[in-house]
C-alpha positions in Angstrom: -10.9 -65.8 35.5 -7.7 -63.9 36.5 -4.6 -65.6 35.3 -0.9 -65.1 35.5 0.5 -64.5 32.0 3.9 -65.8 32.6 2.4 -69.3 33.7 0.4 -69.8 30.6 1.6 -72.7 28.3 0.2 -74.4 25.3 -1.0 -78.0 25.5 1.9 -80.5 25.5 1.6 -83.2 22.9 -0.2 -86.4 24.0 2.8 -88.4 22.8 5.1 -86.6 25.1 2.7 -86.9 28.0 2.4 -90.6 27.5 6.2 -91.2 27.4 6.8 -89.1 30.5 4.1 -91.1 32.4 5.6 -94.4 31.5 7.1 -96.5 34.3 10.8 -96.7 34.9 13.6 -95.4 36.9 16.3 -92.8 36.3 15.5 -92.8 32.6 11.8 -91.7 33.3 13.0 -88.9 35.4 15.4 -87.7 32.7 12.8 -88.2 30.1 10.3 -86.2 32.0 12.9 -83.4 32.5 13.8 -83.6 28.9 10.2 -83.4 27.6 9.5 -80.7 29.9 12.4 -78.6 28.6 11.3 -79.4 25.0 8.0 -77.8 25.9 9.7 -74.9 27.4 11.5 -74.4 24.0 8.2 -74.0 22.2 6.9 -70.5 21.7 5.0 -69.2 24.7 5.8 -72.2 26.8 6.9 -70.5 30.1 7.1 -72.5 33.2 7.4 -75.8 31.4 10.6 -76.8 33.3 11.6 -76.6 36.9 13.6 -73.4 37.0 12.7 -71.5 40.3 10.1 -68.8 39.7 8.8 -65.8 41.9 5.5 -66.4 43.7 2.6 -64.0 43.6 3.5 -62.5 47.0 6.0 -63.0 49.8 5.7 -66.8 50.9 5.5 -68.1 54.4 6.8 -71.5 53.2 9.3 -72.8 50.7 8.4 -76.5 50.7 5.6 -78.8 51.5 5.6 -82.4 53.1 2.1 -84.0 52.8 1.6 -87.1 54.8 -1.3 -88.5 53.1 -3.2 -91.3 55.0 -5.1 -93.1 52.2 -8.2 -95.0 53.2 -9.4 -92.3 55.7 -8.4 -92.6 59.4 -11.1 -92.4 62.0 -11.2 -88.9 63.3 -13.5 -90.1 66.1 -11.0 -92.4 67.5 -8.0 -90.1 67.0 -8.8 -86.5 67.4 -12.4 -85.7 68.1 -13.7 -87.1 71.4 -17.4 -87.3 71.9 -18.3 -88.1 75.5 -22.0 -87.5 74.7 -21.8 -90.7 72.5 -21.4 -92.9 75.5 -24.9 -92.2 76.7 -26.1 -93.0 73.1 -23.8 -96.1 72.7 -25.9 -98.8 70.9 -28.9 -96.6 70.5 -30.3 -95.8 66.9 -28.9 -92.7 65.5 -31.4 -89.8 65.9 -33.2 -89.3 62.6 -32.2 -85.6 62.5 -28.5 -86.6 61.9 -29.4 -88.8 58.8 -31.4 -86.2 56.8 -30.5 -86.4 53.1 -28.9 -89.8 53.5 -30.1 -92.2 50.8 -28.8 -95.4 52.2 -31.9 -97.3 53.5 -29.8 -99.9 55.3 -27.9 -97.3 57.3 -31.2 -95.3 58.0 -32.9 -98.4 59.4 -30.2 -100.0 61.4 -27.6 -97.3 62.1 -26.6 -97.4 65.8 -24.2 -95.1 67.7 -20.8 -96.7 68.4 -19.0 -94.7 71.1 -15.2 -94.8 70.6 -13.5 -97.3 72.9 -10.3 -95.0 72.8 -9.2 -92.9 75.8 -8.6 -89.2 75.1 -6.5 -86.6 76.8 -5.5 -83.0 76.2 -1.9 -82.1 75.3 0.2 -79.1 75.3 -0.7 -75.5 76.3 -3.4 -75.4 73.8 -5.2 -78.4 75.2 -5.4 -80.3 71.9 -7.1 -83.7 72.1 -5.4 -86.9 71.0 -6.4 -90.5 71.6 -4.0 -93.0 73.4 -3.2 -94.4 69.9 -1.2 -91.2 69.1 1.1 -90.7 72.1 4.0 -89.3 70.0 2.1 -87.0 67.8 0.4 -85.6 70.8 3.7 -84.2 72.0 3.7 -81.9 69.0 0.3 -80.4 70.0 1.6 -76.9 70.4 3.2 -77.0 67.0 0.0 -78.2 65.2 -3.1 -76.6 63.7 -6.0 -79.0 63.9 -8.8 -78.6 61.4 -11.9 -80.6 62.9 -14.5 -79.6 60.4 -13.1 -80.5 57.0 -15.6 -81.8 54.5 -15.5 -83.2 51.0 -18.0 -84.0 48.1 -17.7 -87.8 47.7 -17.5 -90.8 49.9 -15.8 -93.3 47.6 -12.0 -93.7 47.9 -10.7 -92.9 44.3 -12.8 -89.9 43.6 -12.3 -88.6 47.1 -8.4 -89.1 46.9 -8.4 -87.4 43.5 -10.6 -84.5 45.0 -8.1 -83.9 47.7 -5.0 -84.3 45.6 -6.2 -83.0 42.2 -9.2 -80.6 43.1 -11.8 -82.7 41.1 -13.1 -86.2 41.7 -12.0 -87.5 38.4 -8.9 -88.6 36.5 -7.2 -86.3 34.2 -6.4 -83.2 36.4 -3.0 -82.1 37.7 -2.0 -83.0 41.2 -1.1 -80.7 44.2 2.5 -81.2 43.7 2.5 -80.6 40.0 0.6 -77.3 40.5 3.2 -76.2 43.0 6.1 -76.9 40.9 4.4 -75.3 37.9 3.8 -72.2 39.9 7.1 -72.1 41.7 9.7 -74.4 40.1 12.2 -76.2 42.3 15.1 -75.0 44.3 17.1 -78.2 43.6 19.3 -78.6 40.5 20.0 -82.2 41.1 16.7 -83.7 42.2 13.1 -83.7 41.0 10.9 -80.8 42.2 8.1 -83.2 43.2 8.8 -86.5 44.8 6.3 -89.2 46.0 7.1 -91.9 48.6 4.9 -95.0 49.2 4.6 -97.2 52.3 1.7 -99.5 52.8 0.3 -101.9 55.3 -1.1 -104.5 52.7 -3.2 -103.9 49.7 -5.8 -101.2 49.9 -7.7 -98.5 48.0 -5.4 -96.1 46.1 -6.3 -94.1 43.1 -2.8 -94.9 41.7 -0.3 -92.7 39.8 -3.2 -90.2 38.9 -2.7 -88.9 42.4 0.7 -87.4 41.5 0.2 -86.9 37.7 0.9 -83.8 35.7 -2.2 -84.3 33.5 -2.2 -81.5 31.1 0.6 -79.5 32.8 4.1 -80.1 31.2 5.6 -83.4 32.0 8.4 -81.9 34.1 5.8 -81.3 36.9 4.8 -85.1 37.3 5.7 -86.6 40.7 8.6 -89.0 40.6 8.2 -92.0 42.9 11.1 -93.2 45.1 11.2 -96.7 46.4 11.6 -97.4 50.2 13.6 -100.5 49.7 16.5 -101.6 47.4 17.6 -98.8 45.1 15.5 -95.7 45.8 15.6 -95.1 41.9 15.8 -98.0 39.5 18.8 -98.0 37.2 20.6 -95.3 39.1 23.8 -97.1 39.3 25.9 -97.7 36.2 26.2 -101.3 34.9 29.2 -103.3 36.0 32.4 -102.4 34.2 31.0 -98.9 33.3 32.4 -96.4 35.6 31.7 -92.6 36.1 34.5 -91.5 33.8 33.2 -93.7 31.0 29.7 -92.3 31.6 31.1 -88.8 31.4 32.9 -89.6 28.2 29.7 -91.1 26.6 27.6 -88.1 27.7 30.2 -85.7 26.4 30.2 -87.5 23.0 26.5 -87.3 22.9 26.5 -83.6 23.8 29.1 -82.8 21.2 27.0 -84.4 18.4 24.0 -82.4 19.8 26.1 -79.1 19.7 27.3 -79.8 16.2 23.6 -80.4 15.1 22.7 -77.2 16.8 25.4 -75.2 15.0 24.1 -76.3 11.6 20.4 -76.3 12.5 19.7 -73.7 15.3 17.0 -75.2 17.5 16.5 -74.4 21.2 15.2 -77.9 21.8 18.7 -79.2 21.3 20.1 -77.1 24.2 17.2 -78.3 26.3 18.2 -82.0 25.6 21.7 -81.4 26.5 20.5 -79.8 29.9 18.2 -82.8 30.5 21.0 -85.3 30.0 23.2 -83.4 32.3 20.5 -83.3 35.1 20.3 -87.2 34.8 24.1 -87.4 35.2 24.0 -85.2 38.3 21.4 -87.3 39.8 23.6 -90.1 39.7 25.7 -88.4 42.4 22.9 -86.6 44.3 20.5 -89.6 44.8 22.8 -92.0 46.5 24.0 -89.4 48.9 20.3 -88.5 49.6 19.3 -92.0 50.6 22.5 -92.6 52.6 21.6 -92.2 56.3 25.0 -93.0 57.6 25.8 -89.4 58.4 22.6 -89.2 60.7 23.0 -89.5 64.4 21.9 -92.5 66.2 19.5 -90.4 68.1 17.9 -89.3 64.9 17.6 -92.7 63.4 16.1 -93.9 66.7 13.4 -91.2 66.8 12.3 -92.0 63.2 12.3 -95.7 64.1 14.8 -96.7 61.4 15.8 -100.4 61.4 13.1 -101.6 63.6 9.5 -102.6 63.0 6.9 -101.6 62.4 8.3 -98.1 61.9 11.1 -98.7 59.5 9.4 -98.1 56.2 7.4 -95.0 57.1 10.3 -93.7 59.3 12.7 -94.1 56.4 10.2 -92.1 54.1 9.8 -89.4 56.7 13.5 -89.0 57.2 14.0 -88.9 53.4 11.4 -86.2 53.2 13.3 -84.1 55.6 16.5 -84.6 53.8 14.7 -83.8 50.4 13.5 -80.4 51.5 16.9 -79.7 52.9 18.2 -80.3 49.4 15.5 -78.1 47.7 12.9 -80.5 46.7 9.7 -78.4 46.6 7.0 -80.9 47.2 7.3 -84.3 48.9 4.2 -86.6 49.4 4.1 -89.6 51.5 1.3 -92.2 50.9 0.5 -94.7 53.7 -2.5 -97.1 53.0 -4.8 -98.4 54.0 -6.8 -96.9 56.9 -10.1 -98.1 55.4 -11.3 -99.9 58.6 -14.9 -101.2 57.8 -14.3 -103.9 60.5 -12.0 -104.7 63.3 -11.2 -101.0 63.4 -9.6 -101.1 67.1 -7.0 -103.5 66.0 -6.3 -102.2 62.5 -6.2 -98.5 63.7 -3.6 -99.4 66.3 -1.5 -101.2 63.8 -1.5 -98.1 61.4 -0.7 -95.7 64.3 2.0 -97.8 65.6 3.7 -97.7 62.2 3.2 -93.9 61.6 2.7 -92.0 64.9 6.4 -92.0 65.9 7.9 -91.1 62.6 5.4 -88.4 62.0 6.2 -86.7 65.2 10.0 -87.3 64.6 9.6 -85.4 61.5 8.0 -82.3 62.9 10.5 -82.3 65.9 13.4 -82.8 63.6 12.4 -80.0 61.3 11.8 -77.7 64.2 15.1 -78.5 65.7 16.9 -77.7 62.4 15.1 -74.5 61.9 13.3 -75.8 58.9 9.7 -76.0 60.2 9.0 -72.3 59.7 9.7 -72.6 56.0 8.2 -76.2 55.5 4.5 -76.8 55.5 3.6 -80.2 57.0 0.0 -81.6 56.2 -1.5 -84.7 57.8 -4.7 -86.2 56.6 -6.8 -88.6 54.4 -9.6 -88.3 51.9 -12.6 -88.2 54.2 -13.6 -89.5 57.7 -15.5 -92.3 59.4 -19.1 -92.5 60.6 -20.0 -92.3 64.2 -22.0 -95.6 64.0 -20.8 -99.1 63.7 -21.0 -100.4 59.9 -23.7 -103.0 60.1 -22.8 -104.4 56.7 -19.7 -105.8 58.1 -21.3 -107.4 61.1 -21.9 -106.4 64.7 -19.7 -108.8 66.6 -18.5 -107.0 69.8 -14.8 -106.1 69.4 -14.9 -106.4 65.7 -16.7 -103.2 64.9 -15.9 -100.8 62.1 -16.8 -97.4 60.6 -18.0 -96.5 57.1 -17.0 -93.6 54.8 -18.0 -90.3 56.1 -17.6 -87.1 53.8 -19.4 -84.6 56.0 -16.7 -84.1 58.5 -13.1 -85.2 59.2 -9.9 -83.9 60.6 -6.7 -82.8 59.2 -3.4 -81.4 60.8 -1.0 -78.7 59.6 2.3 -77.5 61.0 4.9 -75.0 60.1 4.9 -72.9 56.9 3.4 -69.9 58.6 0.4 -71.7 60.0 -0.6 -70.6 63.6 0.5 -73.3 66.0 -1.4 -74.7 68.8 -4.7 -73.8 67.1 -8.0 -75.8 66.9 -10.3 -74.8 64.1 -13.8 -76.2 63.8 -16.3 -78.0 66.0 -18.6 -80.9 65.1 -22.0 -81.8 66.6 -22.4 -84.2 69.7 -22.0 -87.3 67.3 -19.3 -85.9 65.1 -21.7 -86.2 62.3 -21.7 -82.6 60.9 -19.5 -79.5 61.4 -21.3 -76.8 63.3 -18.6 -74.2 63.5 -15.8 -73.1 61.1 -16.5 -75.8 58.4 -13.6 -76.2 56.0 -14.0 -77.6 52.5 -11.3 -79.4 50.8 -10.7 -76.5 48.3 -10.1 -74.2 51.3 -7.4 -76.6 52.5 -5.8 -76.5 49.0 -6.1 -72.8 48.8 -4.4 -72.4 52.2 -1.5 -74.7 51.3 -0.9 -72.5 48.2 -1.2 -69.3 50.1 1.5 -70.6 52.4 3.8 -70.8 49.4 3.0 -67.4 48.3 0.6 -68.4 45.5 -3.0 -67.0 44.9 -5.0 -70.0 44.1 -7.3 -68.0 41.8 -4.3 -66.7 39.8 -2.4 -70.0 39.4 -4.1 -71.2 36.2 -3.5 -73.1 33.1 -5.5 -72.7 29.8 -6.5 -76.1 28.5 -9.3 -76.9 26.2 -10.6 -73.5 26.0 -10.7 -72.5 29.8 -8.4 -71.5 32.5 -8.1 -74.5 35.0 -6.9 -74.3 38.5 -6.4 -76.6 41.5 -9.4 -75.2 43.5 -11.6 -75.3 40.4 -14.3 -72.5 41.0 -14.2 -72.6 44.8 -11.8 -72.2 47.7 -11.0 -69.7 50.3 -7.9 -69.2 52.4 -8.5 -70.4 56.1 -7.9 -67.0 57.8 -7.9 -68.5 61.3 -5.1 -70.8 60.4 -2.9 -67.6 60.3 -4.2 -66.0 63.6 -6.7 -63.7 62.0 
């Protein structure tokens, strides 16, 4: 497999990986940077830190904001209208659609459930949205809709890992880790890969493995910011310990390190000094980042700040915009859960009410500021939902739900060189299988990297005797997403 020599690094010690992945606040961030710089000081350990690096070719985007909808939203009730289902509503699913399905319960009792939602076309492109997404629909001419995405597993954790890490198992680097490994970060004062969490109650989420660095150097692990209280724990100095005292303490530590370096030359010592300095700079940069007081009232209103139910997701979307403005390379927002096995109509509305306005505001805000061209925005979950009511959870009218569906679902992209106002893919009359322009998850990942100027076949890392990559042994750039 082709590889990029300057991006080859040796295995980072397990002890370092364990420490970098331990929970914590600002100290964890500093430690991750510190250990990453330690690895960079070792022979042949290029790309272990977050210094900006050149892409493989001229990029279309500089940053990524991935709005991950964990639990899998129903494409049939949001993006993919199927009027033909109305005439089959309540009827058994035709056997031809269920070929290869091993679930005898579904095979024996699966009945078509036509969506109760109302769809309409929006923008000059005529993109379909349901009445649950009125704000996102206004962005139709800025979006590329992928209607035929498919994956390889129908369980939440492995499917989320597959979307975010390229394989359906724990222990592989995440999207953001691969991106910062390949490109570094443009920010000197903030992490290169940040994760923001908002949720609507407990749900299925594969946890920190979704933003892990795995066998990549620890500097590339995603750093979680909180959406309430202090964004980063232990960011503020303790009472009675002001910034000048902090500076004096750090100067003393650095002086001791430099004395040690003079008598025992070791590049790791210089790396430690730099890591401590980064943590110190973050004490200034992070409070300014999360301070919305300079945003206009119109901006805060568009994101739904300070009102329910949009405040949490809106704050995260606004934070994401502020982060890419400040050079953060990869920002990922997780909202969960969309896992609506029953009572889908009410639960889907709840999640849409929370996320629709903020997501649309983010795209419009990036566009208005001239940032959308250089920022790739991605919206989607780990798989889709079935075109039939899930009989295992009951068939009470008005309480219907849909089961997991890996064969086809919908994702959205905007900005970052993606052709706007484009619909790619078509599904059959029940929305069960793609029948035109099917897109594999590895194709989505390859396209994301392509927008950033990275060839997914060359972004590799040698580990345990083989060259690993995000797209494993598959993936093709979606040419139609760029107009060709």
